[in-house]
C-alpha positions in Angstrom: -5.3 -30.7 -14.5 -7.6 -27.8 -13.9 -9.5 -26.6 -16.9 -12.1 -23.8 -17.3 -14.1 -23.2 -20.5 -16.2 -20.1 -20.9 -19.2 -19.7 -23.1 -22.0 -17.3 -23.7 -20.3 -14.3 -25.0 -21.6 -12.3 -27.9 -22.9 -9.0 -29.1 -25.8 -7.2 -27.6 -27.2 -3.7 -27.6 -27.0 -1.4 -24.6 -29.7 -2.3 -22.1 -29.7 -5.9 -23.1 -28.9 -9.0 -21.3 -26.4 -11.8 -21.7 -25.5 -14.9 -19.7 -22.0 -16.4 -19.3 -21.1 -19.9 -18.3 -17.9 -21.5 -17.2 -17.4 -25.2 -16.9 -14.7 -26.3 -14.5 -12.9 -29.6 -14.5 -10.1 -31.1 -12.6 -10.5 -29.1 -9.5 -10.8 -31.3 -6.4 -10.7 -28.9 -3.5 -13.9 -28.3 -1.5 -12.9 -24.8 -0.5 -12.4 -22.3 -3.4 -13.3 -19.0 -4.9 -14.5 -18.6 -8.5 -14.8 -15.4 -10.3 -15.4 -13.5 -13.4 -12.8 -10.9 -14.6 -12.8 -8.8 -17.7 -10.3 -6.9 -19.8 -11.2 -4.2 -22.2 -9.0 -3.2 -25.0 -6.1 -1.1 -23.8 -7.0 -1.6 -20.1 -5.9 -3.9 -17.3 -7.8 -6.9 -16.3 -10.3 -6.1 -13.5 -12.5 -8.2 -11.2 -16.2 -8.2 -11.9 -17.6 -10.7 -9.4 -16.5 -13.6 -7.3 -18.3 -16.3 -5.4 -17.2 -18.4 -2.5 -17.6 -22.1 -2.3 -20.4 -21.6 0.2 -22.3 -19.3 -2.3 -21.3 -15.9 -0.9 -21.0 -13.5 -3.8 -18.9 -10.4 -4.2 -19.3 -7.7 -6.8 -17.4 -4.8 -8.2 -19.2 -1.5 -7.6 -19.5 -1.0 -11.3 -21.8 -4.0 -11.8 -23.7 -4.1 -8.6 -27.4 -4.4 -9.3 -26.8 -5.4 -12.9 -24.8 -8.6 -12.8 -25.5 -11.8 -10.8 -22.9 -14.5 -10.2 -24.0 -18.0 -9.3 -22.8 -21.5 -9.5 -24.1 -25.1 -9.9 -21.9 -27.4 -8.0 -23.6 -30.5 -9.4 -22.4 -29.5 -12.8 -19.2 -27.8 -11.9 -20.4 -24.6 -13.6 -20.1 -21.0 -12.8 -22.5 -18.5 -14.2 -22.9 -14.8 -14.6 -26.2 -13.2 -15.7 -25.6 -9.7 -17.0 -28.4 -7.2 -17.4 -28.7 -3.6 -18.3 -25.5 -3.9 -20.2 -23.6 -0.8 -21.1 -21.0 -0.1 -23.8 -18.4 0.1 -20.9 -19.0 -3.6 -20.2 -17.4 -4.5 -23.6 -14.5 -6.7 -22.8 -13.1 -10.2 -22.9 -14.5 -12.0 -19.9 -12.6 -14.7 -18.1 -13.5 -17.1 -15.4 -11.0 -18.2 -12.8 -10.8 -20.5 -9.8 -8.3 -20.9 -7.0 -8.0 -21.8 -3.3 -8.4 -18.3 -2.1 -9.6 -17.4 1.4 -11.8 -14.4 0.9 -12.5 -14.3 -2.9 -10.9 -11.0 -3.7 -11.6 -9.2 -6.9 -7.9 -9.3 -7.8 -6.8 -11.3 -10.8 -3.3 -11.9 -9.3 -4.9 -14.1 -6.6 -6.1 -16.7 -9.1 -4.0 -19.2 -10.9 -6.4 -21.1 -13.0 -8.1 -19.3 -15.9 -10.3 -20.0 -18.9 -9.6 -18.8 -22.4 -12.1 -16.0 -22.3 -15.3 -15.1 -24.1 -15.9 -11.8 -25.8 -18.7 -9.5 -24.9 -19.6 -6.6 -27.1 -22.2 -4.0 -26.1 -23.1 -1.5 -28.7 -24.9 1.8 -28.2 
């Protein structure tokens, strides 16, 4: 029974920072990819950042230099630190995990999802 629980969402003004966390339980595979995805109102879900089990990160072009994905294996937790936030970052943010080979930024490649946490960036 794989479960993911996100936290850390909230409201922030443009240029501000916010940190997201995702606690994973019930996942026993040593090889995996974890990622953050977001879905804005009226838009499709898009990949933001993923991280491989060995720590290699991957980022969407839209967030490179602003967001940092990381993980703490000892606490089964995925993080994403978001800085220089823009109104366009406003979305529901979801974390996901699966046994994926190359950690693609494609939501269809992940089968285990959290419930989401809302991020609102105002101008």
